[in-house]
HTML snippet that shows the backbone in 3Dmol.js (N, CA, C, O; Angstrom):
<script src="https://3Dmol.org/build/3Dmol-min.js"></script>
<div id="view" style="width:600px;height:400px;position:relative"></div>
<script>
const pdb = `
ATOM      1  N   MET A   1     -23.460 -31.376  31.879  1.00  0.00           N
ATOM      2  CA  MET A   1     -23.925 -32.582  31.157  1.00  0.00           C
ATOM      3  C   MET A   1     -24.263 -33.750  32.169  1.00  0.00           C
ATOM      4  O   MET A   1     -23.569 -34.022  33.148  1.00  0.00           O
ATOM      5  N   THR A   2     -25.321 -34.342  31.833  1.00  0.00           N
ATOM      6  CA  THR A   2     -25.657 -35.489  32.810  1.00  0.00           C
ATOM      7  C   THR A   2     -25.342 -36.778  32.180  1.00  0.00           C
ATOM      8  O   THR A   2     -25.232 -36.835  30.955  1.00  0.00           O
ATOM      9  N   ASP A   3     -25.193 -37.781  32.894  1.00  0.00           N
ATOM     10  CA  ASP A   3     -24.954 -39.067  32.369  1.00  0.00           C
ATOM     11  C   ASP A   3     -26.197 -39.958  32.303  1.00  0.00           C
ATOM     12  O   ASP A   3     -26.149 -41.134  31.941  1.00  0.00           O
ATOM     13  N   ALA A   4     -27.283 -39.338  32.668  1.00  0.00           N
ATOM     14  CA  ALA A   4     -28.670 -39.899  32.493  1.00  0.00           C
ATOM     15  C   ALA A   4     -28.994 -40.384  31.140  1.00  0.00           C
ATOM     16  O   ALA A   4     -28.727 -39.640  30.196  1.00  0.00           O
ATOM     17  N   PRO A   5     -29.554 -41.578  30.908  1.00  0.00           N
ATOM     18  CA  PRO A   5     -29.925 -41.838  29.421  1.00  0.00           C
ATOM     19  C   PRO A   5     -31.035 -40.874  28.989  1.00  0.00           C
ATOM     20  O   PRO A   5     -31.837 -40.454  29.823  1.00  0.00           O
ATOM     21  N   ARG A   6     -31.091 -40.536  27.778  1.00  0.00           N
ATOM     22  CA  ARG A   6     -32.015 -39.688  27.332  1.00  0.00           C
ATOM     23  C   ARG A   6     -32.344 -40.013  25.728  1.00  0.00           C
ATOM     24  O   ARG A   6     -31.496 -40.181  24.852  1.00  0.00           O
ATOM     25  N   ASP A   7     -33.741 -40.057  25.573  1.00  0.00           N
ATOM     26  CA  ASP A   7     -34.083 -40.421  24.193  1.00  0.00           C
ATOM     27  C   ASP A   7     -35.379 -39.560  23.936  1.00  0.00           C
ATOM     28  O   ASP A   7     -36.497 -39.997  24.209  1.00  0.00           O
ATOM     29  N   VAL A   8     -35.187 -38.439  23.450  1.00  0.00           N
ATOM     30  CA  VAL A   8     -36.381 -37.453  23.028  1.00  0.00           C
ATOM     31  C   VAL A   8     -36.553 -37.173  21.642  1.00  0.00           C
ATOM     32  O   VAL A   8     -35.604 -37.232  20.860  1.00  0.00           O
ATOM     33  N   GLU A   9     -37.684 -36.877  21.300  1.00  0.00           N
ATOM     34  CA  GLU A   9     -37.953 -36.531  19.908  1.00  0.00           C
ATOM     35  C   GLU A   9     -38.820 -35.271  20.144  1.00  0.00           C
ATOM     36  O   GLU A   9     -39.785 -35.334  20.905  1.00  0.00           O
ATOM     37  N   ARG A  10     -38.483 -34.107  19.490  1.00  0.00           N
ATOM     38  CA  ARG A  10     -39.128 -32.764  19.765  1.00  0.00           C
ATOM     39  C   ARG A  10     -39.479 -32.214  18.295  1.00  0.00           C
ATOM     40  O   ARG A  10     -38.670 -32.099  17.374  1.00  0.00           O
ATOM     41  N   GLY A  11     -40.702 -31.930  18.264  1.00  0.00           N
ATOM     42  CA  GLY A  11     -41.135 -31.223  16.911  1.00  0.00           C
ATOM     43  C   GLY A  11     -40.828 -29.723  16.944  1.00  0.00           C
ATOM     44  O   GLY A  11     -40.880 -29.156  18.035  1.00  0.00           O
ATOM     45  N   TYR A  12     -40.515 -29.038  15.853  1.00  0.00           N
ATOM     46  CA  TYR A  12     -40.206 -27.759  15.803  1.00  0.00           C
ATOM     47  C   TYR A  12     -40.960 -27.241  14.473  1.00  0.00           C
ATOM     48  O   TYR A  12     -41.220 -27.996  13.536  1.00  0.00           O
ATOM     49  N   SER A  13     -41.284 -25.855  14.496  1.00  0.00           N
ATOM     50  CA  SER A  13     -41.810 -25.224  13.413  1.00  0.00           C
ATOM     51  C   SER A  13     -40.818 -25.132  12.315  1.00  0.00           C
ATOM     52  O   SER A  13     -39.618 -25.274  12.552  1.00  0.00           O
ATOM     53  N   THR A  14     -41.329 -24.871  10.966  1.00  0.00           N
ATOM     54  CA  THR A  14     -40.560 -24.847   9.930  1.00  0.00           C
ATOM     55  C   THR A  14     -39.445 -23.853  10.187  1.00  0.00           C
ATOM     56  O   THR A  14     -38.260 -24.162  10.060  1.00  0.00           O
ATOM     57  N   GLY A  15     -39.817 -22.783  10.512  1.00  0.00           N
ATOM     58  CA  GLY A  15     -39.059 -21.604  10.750  1.00  0.00           C
ATOM     59  C   GLY A  15     -37.686 -21.916  11.657  1.00  0.00           C
ATOM     60  O   GLY A  15     -36.510 -21.665  11.390  1.00  0.00           O
ATOM     61  N   GLU A  16     -38.275 -22.552  12.824  1.00  0.00           N
ATOM     62  CA  GLU A  16     -37.288 -23.003  13.806  1.00  0.00           C
ATOM     63  C   GLU A  16     -36.253 -24.120  13.117  1.00  0.00           C
ATOM     64  O   GLU A  16     -35.039 -24.031  13.298  1.00  0.00           O
ATOM     65  N   VAL A  17     -36.762 -25.022  12.428  1.00  0.00           N
ATOM     66  CA  VAL A  17     -35.891 -26.012  11.733  1.00  0.00           C
ATOM     67  C   VAL A  17     -34.798 -25.292  10.651  1.00  0.00           C
ATOM     68  O   VAL A  17     -33.590 -25.518  10.586  1.00  0.00           O
ATOM     69  N   VAL A  18     -35.520 -24.443   9.900  1.00  0.00           N
ATOM     70  CA  VAL A  18     -34.629 -23.735   9.009  1.00  0.00           C
ATOM     71  C   VAL A  18     -33.421 -22.924   9.720  1.00  0.00           C
ATOM     72  O   VAL A  18     -32.265 -22.901   9.300  1.00  0.00           O
ATOM     73  N   ALA A  19     -33.879 -22.294  10.819  1.00  0.00           N
ATOM     74  CA  ALA A  19     -32.705 -21.590  11.525  1.00  0.00           C
ATOM     75  C   ALA A  19     -31.726 -22.521  12.094  1.00  0.00           C
ATOM     76  O   ALA A  19     -30.527 -22.281  11.951  1.00  0.00           O
ATOM     77  N   LYS A  20     -32.154 -23.631  12.768  1.00  0.00           N
ATOM     78  CA  LYS A  20     -31.240 -24.690  13.231  1.00  0.00           C
ATOM     79  C   LYS A  20     -30.381 -25.192  12.240  1.00  0.00           C
ATOM     80  O   LYS A  20     -29.169 -25.238  12.450  1.00  0.00           O
ATOM     81  N   LEU A  21     -30.991 -25.665  10.935  1.00  0.00           N
ATOM     82  CA  LEU A  21     -30.034 -26.152   9.990  1.00  0.00           C
ATOM     83  C   LEU A  21     -29.200 -25.242   9.252  1.00  0.00           C
ATOM     84  O   LEU A  21     -28.261 -25.694   8.596  1.00  0.00           O
ATOM     85  N   ARG A  22     -29.472 -23.853   9.292  1.00  0.00           N
ATOM     86  CA  ARG A  22     -28.445 -23.013   8.837  1.00  0.00           C
ATOM     87  C   ARG A  22     -27.330 -22.776   9.763  1.00  0.00           C
ATOM     88  O   ARG A  22     -26.179 -22.664   9.339  1.00  0.00           O
ATOM     89  N   ARG A  23     -27.624 -22.698  11.008  1.00  0.00           N
ATOM     90  CA  ARG A  23     -26.495 -22.538  12.085  1.00  0.00           C
ATOM     91  C   ARG A  23     -25.762 -23.899  12.030  1.00  0.00           C
ATOM     92  O   ARG A  23     -24.537 -23.847  11.926  1.00  0.00           O
ATOM     93  N   LEU A  24     -26.305 -24.999  12.083  1.00  0.00           N
ATOM     94  CA  LEU A  24     -25.599 -26.280  11.970  1.00  0.00           C
ATOM     95  C   LEU A  24     -24.696 -26.321  10.692  1.00  0.00           C
ATOM     96  O   LEU A  24     -23.513 -26.637  10.817  1.00  0.00           O
ATOM     97  N   ALA A  25     -25.207 -26.018   9.498  1.00  0.00           N
ATOM     98  CA  ALA A  25     -24.306 -26.005   8.317  1.00  0.00           C
ATOM     99  C   ALA A  25     -23.241 -25.014   8.528  1.00  0.00           C
ATOM    100  O   ALA A  25     -22.116 -25.362   8.169  1.00  0.00           O
ATOM    101  N   ASP A  26     -23.377 -23.885   9.025  1.00  0.00           N
ATOM    102  CA  ASP A  26     -22.396 -22.995   9.231  1.00  0.00           C
ATOM    103  C   ASP A  26     -21.415 -23.493  10.264  1.00  0.00           C
ATOM    104  O   ASP A  26     -20.222 -23.295  10.034  1.00  0.00           O
ATOM    105  N   ALA A  27     -21.781 -24.140  11.415  1.00  0.00           N
ATOM    106  CA  ALA A  27     -20.970 -24.683  12.406  1.00  0.00           C
ATOM    107  C   ALA A  27     -20.094 -25.891  11.689  1.00  0.00           C
ATOM    108  O   ALA A  27     -18.887 -25.899  11.933  1.00  0.00           O
ATOM    109  N   LEU A  28     -20.584 -26.818  10.895  1.00  0.00           N
ATOM    110  CA  LEU A  28     -20.017 -27.789  10.349  1.00  0.00           C
ATOM    111  C   LEU A  28     -18.864 -27.328   9.331  1.00  0.00           C
ATOM    112  O   LEU A  28     -17.737 -27.823   9.318  1.00  0.00           O
ATOM    113  N   GLU A  29     -19.278 -26.384   8.547  1.00  0.00           N
ATOM    114  CA  GLU A  29     -18.244 -25.765   7.658  1.00  0.00           C
ATOM    115  C   GLU A  29     -17.070 -25.267   8.380  1.00  0.00           C
ATOM    116  O   GLU A  29     -15.994 -25.327   7.785  1.00  0.00           O
ATOM    117  N   THR A  30     -17.101 -24.789   9.557  1.00  0.00           N
ATOM    118  CA  THR A  30     -15.976 -24.173  10.185  1.00  0.00           C
ATOM    119  C   THR A  30     -15.040 -25.235  10.668  1.00  0.00           C
ATOM    120  O   THR A  30     -13.838 -25.015  10.815  1.00  0.00           O
ATOM    121  N   GLY A  31     -15.632 -26.450  10.924  1.00  0.00           N
ATOM    122  CA  GLY A  31     -14.682 -27.500  11.385  1.00  0.00           C
ATOM    123  C   GLY A  31     -14.588 -27.377  13.001  1.00  0.00           C
ATOM    124  O   GLY A  31     -13.676 -27.928  13.618  1.00  0.00           O
ATOM    125  N   LYS A  32     -15.476 -26.703  13.563  1.00  0.00           N
ATOM    126  CA  LYS A  32     -15.096 -26.415  15.086  1.00  0.00           C
ATOM    127  C   LYS A  32     -16.437 -27.109  15.853  1.00  0.00           C
ATOM    128  O   LYS A  32     -17.546 -27.298  15.355  1.00  0.00           O
ATOM    129  N   PRO A  33     -16.027 -27.398  17.089  1.00  0.00           N
ATOM    130  CA  PRO A  33     -17.125 -27.884  17.971  1.00  0.00           C
ATOM    131  C   PRO A  33     -18.402 -26.910  18.077  1.00  0.00           C
ATOM    132  O   PRO A  33     -18.244 -25.722  17.798  1.00  0.00           O
ATOM    133  N   PHE A  34     -19.411 -27.291  18.396  1.00  0.00           N
ATOM    134  CA  PHE A  34     -20.547 -26.477  18.658  1.00  0.00           C
ATOM    135  C   PHE A  34     -21.637 -27.112  19.654  1.00  0.00           C
ATOM    136  O   PHE A  34     -21.550 -28.296  19.980  1.00  0.00           O
ATOM    137  N   ARG A  35     -22.584 -26.347  20.088  1.00  0.00           N
ATOM    138  CA  ARG A  35     -23.487 -26.894  20.972  1.00  0.00           C
ATOM    139  C   ARG A  35     -24.983 -26.694  20.202  1.00  0.00           C
ATOM    140  O   ARG A  35     -25.243 -25.740  19.470  1.00  0.00           O
ATOM    141  N   ILE A  36     -25.865 -27.753  20.513  1.00  0.00           N
ATOM    142  CA  ILE A  36     -27.172 -27.616  19.882  1.00  0.00           C
ATOM    143  C   ILE A  36     -28.195 -27.762  21.057  1.00  0.00           C
ATOM    144  O   ILE A  36     -27.949 -28.523  21.994  1.00  0.00           O
ATOM    145  N   GLN A  37     -29.322 -27.039  20.998  1.00  0.00           N
ATOM    146  CA  GLN A  37     -30.235 -27.139  22.129  1.00  0.00           C
ATOM    147  C   GLN A  37     -31.395 -27.960  21.465  1.00  0.00           C
ATOM    148  O   GLN A  37     -31.946 -27.621  20.418  1.00  0.00           O
ATOM    149  N   VAL A  38     -31.722 -29.153  22.243  1.00  0.00           N
ATOM    150  CA  VAL A  38     -32.841 -30.073  21.819  1.00  0.00           C
ATOM    151  C   VAL A  38     -33.764 -30.160  23.025  1.00  0.00           C
ATOM    152  O   VAL A  38     -33.343 -30.698  24.048  1.00  0.00           O
ATOM    153  N   ALA A  39     -34.892 -29.707  22.974  1.00  0.00           N
ATOM    154  CA  ALA A  39     -36.075 -29.945  24.071  1.00  0.00           C
ATOM    155  C   ALA A  39     -35.459 -29.435  25.314  1.00  0.00           C
ATOM    156  O   ALA A  39     -35.439 -30.200  26.278  1.00  0.00           O
ATOM    157  N   GLY A  40     -34.935 -28.204  25.434  1.00  0.00           N
ATOM    158  CA  GLY A  40     -34.297 -27.612  26.397  1.00  0.00           C
ATOM    159  C   GLY A  40     -33.158 -27.893  27.035  1.00  0.00           C
ATOM    160  O   GLY A  40     -32.846 -27.281  28.056  1.00  0.00           O
ATOM    161  N   GLU A  41     -32.340 -28.930  26.465  1.00  0.00           N
ATOM    162  CA  GLU A  41     -30.967 -29.232  26.956  1.00  0.00           C
ATOM    163  C   GLU A  41     -29.890 -28.990  25.940  1.00  0.00           C
ATOM    164  O   GLU A  41     -30.119 -29.402  24.803  1.00  0.00           O
ATOM    165  N   ARG A  42     -28.808 -28.415  26.163  1.00  0.00           N
ATOM    166  CA  ARG A  42     -27.817 -27.846  25.289  1.00  0.00           C
ATOM    167  C   ARG A  42     -26.870 -29.129  25.296  1.00  0.00           C
ATOM    168  O   ARG A  42     -26.558 -29.690  26.347  1.00  0.00           O
ATOM    169  N   ILE A  43     -26.465 -29.521  24.118  1.00  0.00           N
ATOM    170  CA  ILE A  43     -25.549 -30.759  23.890  1.00  0.00           C
ATOM    171  C   ILE A  43     -24.449 -30.317  23.181  1.00  0.00           C
ATOM    172  O   ILE A  43     -24.571 -29.649  22.154  1.00  0.00           O
ATOM    173  N   HIS A  44     -23.103 -30.724  23.775  1.00  0.00           N
ATOM    174  CA  HIS A  44     -21.873 -30.289  23.119  1.00  0.00           C
ATOM    175  C   HIS A  44     -21.715 -31.376  22.039  1.00  0.00           C
ATOM    176  O   HIS A  44     -21.847 -32.569  22.309  1.00  0.00           O
ATOM    177  N   VAL A  45     -21.403 -30.878  20.700  1.00  0.00           N
ATOM    178  CA  VAL A  45     -21.133 -31.637  19.586  1.00  0.00           C
ATOM    179  C   VAL A  45     -19.601 -31.543  19.184  1.00  0.00           C
ATOM    180  O   VAL A  45     -19.220 -30.513  18.627  1.00  0.00           O
ATOM    181  N   PRO A  46     -18.755 -32.511  19.426  1.00  0.00           N
ATOM    182  CA  PRO A  46     -17.331 -32.304  19.089  1.00  0.00           C
ATOM    183  C   PRO A  46     -17.123 -32.318  17.579  1.00  0.00           C
ATOM    184  O   PRO A  46     -18.022 -32.587  16.782  1.00  0.00           O
ATOM    185  N   VAL A  47     -15.966 -32.032  17.269  1.00  0.00           N
ATOM    186  CA  VAL A  47     -15.575 -31.895  15.715  1.00  0.00           C
ATOM    187  C   VAL A  47     -15.480 -33.321  15.288  1.00  0.00           C
ATOM    188  O   VAL A  47     -15.758 -33.539  14.109  1.00  0.00           O
ATOM    189  N   ARG A  48     -15.137 -34.331  16.039  1.00  0.00           N
ATOM    190  CA  ARG A  48     -14.979 -35.782  15.605  1.00  0.00           C
ATOM    191  C   ARG A  48     -16.244 -36.395  15.189  1.00  0.00           C
ATOM    192  O   ARG A  48     -16.258 -37.444  14.545  1.00  0.00           O
ATOM    193  N   ALA A  49     -17.448 -35.689  15.584  1.00  0.00           N
ATOM    194  CA  ALA A  49     -18.736 -36.302  15.323  1.00  0.00           C
ATOM    195  C   ALA A  49     -18.958 -36.590  13.882  1.00  0.00           C
ATOM    196  O   ALA A  49     -18.668 -35.776  13.005  1.00  0.00           O
ATOM    197  N   GLU A  50     -19.522 -37.861  13.627  1.00  0.00           N
ATOM    198  CA  GLU A  50     -19.958 -38.243  12.294  1.00  0.00           C
ATOM    199  C   GLU A  50     -21.247 -37.950  11.891  1.00  0.00           C
ATOM    200  O   GLU A  50     -22.168 -38.014  12.704  1.00  0.00           O
ATOM    201  N   PHE A  51     -21.431 -37.635  10.734  1.00  0.00           N
ATOM    202  CA  PHE A  51     -22.722 -37.071  10.140  1.00  0.00           C
ATOM    203  C   PHE A  51     -23.160 -38.134   9.286  1.00  0.00           C
ATOM    204  O   PHE A  51     -22.420 -38.495   8.371  1.00  0.00           O
ATOM    205  N   THR A  52     -24.312 -38.699   9.479  1.00  0.00           N
ATOM    206  CA  THR A  52     -25.108 -39.651   8.565  1.00  0.00           C
ATOM    207  C   THR A  52     -26.546 -39.213   8.398  1.00  0.00           C
ATOM    208  O   THR A  52     -27.194 -38.513   9.176  1.00  0.00           O
ATOM    209  N   ILE A  53     -26.984 -39.808   7.109  1.00  0.00           N
ATOM    210  CA  ILE A  53     -28.473 -39.529   6.744  1.00  0.00           C
ATOM    211  C   ILE A  53     -28.990 -40.732   6.829  1.00  0.00           C
ATOM    212  O   ILE A  53     -28.282 -41.573   6.276  1.00  0.00           O
ATOM    213  N   GLU A  54     -30.040 -41.181   7.352  1.00  0.00           N
ATOM    214  CA  GLU A  54     -30.905 -42.281   7.362  1.00  0.00           C
ATOM    215  C   GLU A  54     -32.192 -42.348   6.736  1.00  0.00           C
ATOM    216  O   GLU A  54     -32.990 -41.426   6.906  1.00  0.00           O
ATOM    217  N   HIS A  55     -32.490 -43.384   6.001  1.00  0.00           N
ATOM    218  CA  HIS A  55     -33.897 -43.352   5.445  1.00  0.00           C
ATOM    219  C   HIS A  55     -34.647 -44.530   5.761  1.00  0.00           C
ATOM    220  O   HIS A  55     -34.124 -45.608   5.478  1.00  0.00           O
ATOM    221  N   GLU A  56     -35.747 -44.522   6.281  1.00  0.00           N
ATOM    222  CA  GLU A  56     -36.529 -45.755   6.610  1.00  0.00           C
ATOM    223  C   GLU A  56     -37.803 -45.728   5.808  1.00  0.00           C
ATOM    224  O   GLU A  56     -38.330 -44.639   5.582  1.00  0.00           O
ATOM    225  N   ARG A  57     -38.327 -46.824   5.369  1.00  0.00           N
ATOM    226  CA  ARG A  57     -39.560 -46.935   4.615  1.00  0.00           C
ATOM    227  C   ARG A  57     -40.495 -48.052   5.351  1.00  0.00           C
ATOM    228  O   ARG A  57     -40.023 -49.179   5.502  1.00  0.00           O
ATOM    229  N   GLY A  58     -41.666 -47.791   5.760  1.00  0.00           N
ATOM    230  CA  GLY A  58     -42.535 -48.708   6.229  1.00  0.00           C
ATOM    231  C   GLY A  58     -43.719 -48.917   5.190  1.00  0.00           C
ATOM    232  O   GLY A  58     -43.772 -48.297   4.129  1.00  0.00           O
ATOM    233  N   ALA A  59     -44.620 -49.807   5.578  1.00  0.00           N
ATOM    234  CA  ALA A  59     -45.798 -49.998   4.748  1.00  0.00           C
ATOM    235  C   ALA A  59     -46.713 -48.713   4.571  1.00  0.00           C
ATOM    236  O   ALA A  59     -47.436 -48.596   3.581  1.00  0.00           O
ATOM    237  N   ASP A  60     -46.655 -47.820   5.500  1.00  0.00           N
ATOM    238  CA  ASP A  60     -47.675 -46.525   5.498  1.00  0.00           C
ATOM    239  C   ASP A  60     -46.916 -45.231   5.759  1.00  0.00           C
ATOM    240  O   ASP A  60     -47.541 -44.175   5.852  1.00  0.00           O
ATOM    241  N   GLU A  61     -45.349 -45.281   5.903  1.00  0.00           N
ATOM    242  CA  GLU A  61     -44.762 -44.098   6.159  1.00  0.00           C
ATOM    243  C   GLU A  61     -43.339 -44.330   5.727  1.00  0.00           C
ATOM    244  O   GLU A  61     -42.805 -45.428   5.568  1.00  0.00           O
ATOM    245  N   GLU A  62     -42.742 -43.012   5.542  1.00  0.00           N
ATOM    246  CA  GLU A  62     -41.259 -42.925   5.386  1.00  0.00           C
ATOM    247  C   GLU A  62     -40.577 -41.958   6.374  1.00  0.00           C
ATOM    248  O   GLU A  62     -41.206 -41.042   6.904  1.00  0.00           O
ATOM    249  N   GLU A  63     -39.332 -42.179   6.593  1.00  0.00           N
ATOM    250  CA  GLU A  63     -38.607 -41.228   7.569  1.00  0.00           C
ATOM    251  C   GLU A  63     -37.320 -40.940   6.939  1.00  0.00           C
ATOM    252  O   GLU A  63     -36.775 -41.785   6.228  1.00  0.00           O
ATOM    253  N   VAL A  64     -36.784 -39.746   7.172  1.00  0.00           N
ATOM    254  CA  VAL A  64     -35.401 -39.416   6.940  1.00  0.00           C
ATOM    255  C   VAL A  64     -34.838 -38.770   8.096  1.00  0.00           C
ATOM    256  O   VAL A  64     -35.421 -37.849   8.668  1.00  0.00           O
ATOM    257  N   GLU A  65     -33.765 -39.205   8.443  1.00  0.00           N
ATOM    258  CA  GLU A  65     -33.108 -38.663   9.945  1.00  0.00           C
ATOM    259  C   GLU A  65     -31.663 -38.176   9.523  1.00  0.00           C
ATOM    260  O   GLU A  65     -30.891 -38.878   8.869  1.00  0.00           O
ATOM    261  N   PHE A  66     -31.401 -36.984   9.937  1.00  0.00           N
ATOM    262  CA  PHE A  66     -30.075 -36.419   9.863  1.00  0.00           C
ATOM    263  C   PHE A  66     -29.469 -36.612  11.250  1.00  0.00           C
ATOM    264  O   PHE A  66     -30.004 -36.115  12.240  1.00  0.00           O
ATOM    265  N   GLN A  67     -28.296 -37.368  11.322  1.00  0.00           N
ATOM    266  CA  GLN A  67     -27.787 -37.626  12.602  1.00  0.00           C
ATOM    267  C   GLN A  67     -26.280 -37.282  12.763  1.00  0.00           C
ATOM    268  O   GLN A  67     -25.455 -37.377  11.854  1.00  0.00           O
ATOM    269  N   LEU A  68     -26.018 -36.863  14.056  1.00  0.00           N
ATOM    270  CA  LEU A  68     -24.517 -36.640  14.306  1.00  0.00           C
ATOM    271  C   LEU A  68     -24.385 -37.683  15.486  1.00  0.00           C
ATOM    272  O   LEU A  68     -25.260 -37.867  16.331  1.00  0.00           O
ATOM    273  N   LYS A  69     -23.136 -38.359  15.426  1.00  0.00           N
ATOM    274  CA  LYS A  69     -23.019 -39.364  16.387  1.00  0.00           C
ATOM    275  C   LYS A  69     -21.518 -39.308  16.714  1.00  0.00           C
ATOM    276  O   LYS A  69     -20.689 -38.983  15.865  1.00  0.00           O
ATOM    277  N   TRP A  70     -21.172 -39.666  18.084  1.00  0.00           N
ATOM    278  CA  TRP A  70     -19.827 -39.502  18.511  1.00  0.00           C
ATOM    279  C   TRP A  70     -19.815 -40.349  19.913  1.00  0.00           C
ATOM    280  O   TRP A  70     -20.798 -40.610  20.606  1.00  0.00           O
ATOM    281  N   ARG A  71     -18.433 -40.715  20.158  1.00  0.00           N
ATOM    282  CA  ARG A  71     -18.411 -41.258  21.487  1.00  0.00           C
ATOM    283  C   ARG A  71     -17.927 -40.353  22.413  1.00  0.00           C
ATOM    284  O   ARG A  71     -17.155 -39.445  22.106  1.00  0.00           O
ATOM    285  N   LEU A  72     -18.413 -40.590  23.728  1.00  0.00           N
ATOM    286  CA  LEU A  72     -18.150 -39.586  24.651  1.00  0.00           C
ATOM    287  C   LEU A  72     -16.645 -39.607  25.146  1.00  0.00           C
ATOM    288  O   LEU A  72     -16.111 -40.690  25.384  1.00  0.00           O
ATOM    289  N   ASP A  73     -16.019 -38.515  25.290  1.00  0.00           N
ATOM    290  CA  ASP A  73     -14.597 -38.476  25.834  1.00  0.00           C
ATOM    291  C   ASP A  73     -14.629 -37.576  27.161  1.00  0.00           C
ATOM    292  O   ASP A  73     -14.724 -36.350  27.107  1.00  0.00           O
ATOM    293  N   PRO A  74     -14.546 -38.247  28.267  1.00  0.00           N
ATOM    294  CA  PRO A  74     -14.578 -37.551  29.748  1.00  0.00           C
ATOM    295  C   PRO A  74     -13.346 -36.493  29.675  1.00  0.00           C
ATOM    296  O   PRO A  74     -13.416 -35.487  30.381  1.00  0.00           O
ATOM    297  N   SER A  75     -12.472 -36.655  29.024  1.00  0.00           N
ATOM    298  CA  SER A  75     -11.383 -35.643  29.092  1.00  0.00           C
ATOM    299  C   SER A  75     -11.513 -34.449  28.251  1.00  0.00           C
ATOM    300  O   SER A  75     -10.666 -33.557  28.297  1.00  0.00           O
ATOM    301  N   GLU A  76     -12.626 -34.389  27.419  1.00  0.00           N
ATOM    302  CA  GLU A  76     -12.840 -33.247  26.525  1.00  0.00           C
ATOM    303  C   GLU A  76     -13.517 -32.270  27.226  1.00  0.00           C
ATOM    304  O   GLU A  76     -14.464 -32.555  27.959  1.00  0.00           O
ATOM    305  N   VAL A  77     -13.032 -30.908  27.035  1.00  0.00           N
ATOM    306  CA  VAL A  77     -13.442 -29.848  27.821  1.00  0.00           C
ATOM    307  C   VAL A  77     -14.463 -29.005  26.794  1.00  0.00           C
ATOM    308  O   VAL A  77     -14.174 -28.662  25.648  1.00  0.00           O
ATOM    309  N   GLU A  78     -15.681 -28.766  27.463  1.00  0.00           N
ATOM    310  CA  GLU A  78     -16.505 -27.893  26.742  1.00  0.00           C
ATOM    311  C   GLU A  78     -16.335 -26.414  26.986  1.00  0.00           C
ATOM    312  O   GLU A  78     -16.009 -25.979  28.090  1.00  0.00           O
ATOM    313  N   SER A  79     -16.560 -25.654  25.939  1.00  0.00           N
ATOM    314  CA  SER A  79     -16.394 -24.288  25.847  1.00  0.00           C
ATOM    315  C   SER A  79     -17.650 -23.530  25.651  1.00  0.00           C
ATOM    316  O   SER A  79     -18.504 -23.824  24.814  1.00  0.00           O
ATOM    317  N   ASP A  80     -17.710 -22.501  26.505  1.00  0.00           N
ATOM    318  CA  ASP A  80     -19.153 -21.435  26.375  1.00  0.00           C
ATOM    319  C   ASP A  80     -18.971 -20.668  25.173  1.00  0.00           C
ATOM    320  O   ASP A  80     -19.898 -19.947  24.803  1.00  0.00           O
ATOM    321  N   ASP A  81     -17.829 -20.729  24.467  1.00  0.00           N
ATOM    322  CA  ASP A  81     -17.478 -19.890  23.244  1.00  0.00           C
ATOM    323  C   ASP A  81     -18.264 -20.590  22.017  1.00  0.00           C
ATOM    324  O   ASP A  81     -18.555 -19.953  21.004  1.00  0.00           O
ATOM    325  N   GLU A  82     -18.555 -21.839  22.178  1.00  0.00           N
ATOM    326  CA  GLU A  82     -19.151 -22.560  20.976  1.00  0.00           C
ATOM    327  C   GLU A  82     -20.709 -21.963  20.715  1.00  0.00           C
ATOM    328  O   GLU A  82     -21.537 -21.674  21.579  1.00  0.00           O
ATOM    329  N   PRO A  83     -20.838 -21.877  19.325  1.00  0.00           N
ATOM    330  CA  PRO A  83     -22.136 -21.412  18.910  1.00  0.00           C
ATOM    331  C   PRO A  83     -23.183 -22.430  19.439  1.00  0.00           C
ATOM    332  O   PRO A  83     -22.982 -23.643  19.490  1.00  0.00           O
ATOM    333  N   VAL A  84     -24.324 -21.802  19.828  1.00  0.00           N
ATOM    334  CA  VAL A  84     -25.494 -22.705  20.121  1.00  0.00           C
ATOM    335  C   VAL A  84     -26.263 -22.741  18.713  1.00  0.00           C
ATOM    336  O   VAL A  84     -26.562 -21.744  18.056  1.00  0.00           O
ATOM    337  N   VAL A  85     -26.525 -24.065  18.375  1.00  0.00           N
ATOM    338  CA  VAL A  85     -27.369 -24.073  16.970  1.00  0.00           C
ATOM    339  C   VAL A  85     -28.846 -24.501  17.488  1.00  0.00           C
ATOM    340  O   VAL A  85     -29.774 -24.613  16.686  1.00  0.00           O
TER     341      VAL A  85
END
`;
const viewer = $3Dmol.createViewer("view");
viewer.addModel(pdb, "pdb");
viewer.setStyle({}, {cartoon: {color: "spectrum"}});
viewer.zoomTo();
viewer.render();
</script>
C-alpha cells in the first residue's frame, strides 16, 4: 500500500459491477476484512469500515454513491487470505 494521495473514478460494465457487488455483499455479511480492486489497485478494507449511501441532485443530473470509509491504522496487518472483491 502506498501513502500517495489517490482520487480515481473508474467505469465498469454492468456485468463487472454486478460481480463486484455480489462479492462485496458476501464479504460484508461475513464480518471479515476484504480487498477490493479499483482501477488496477487492490485496497484493504477493514471490518471497522463504515458503509454509507450518498445521494446528490443537481440541476441536470443525480448521483448515488455507495461508500466504505475508514481511518488508516498503521498497526493493522493485511492478509493475502482476504477475498478480492
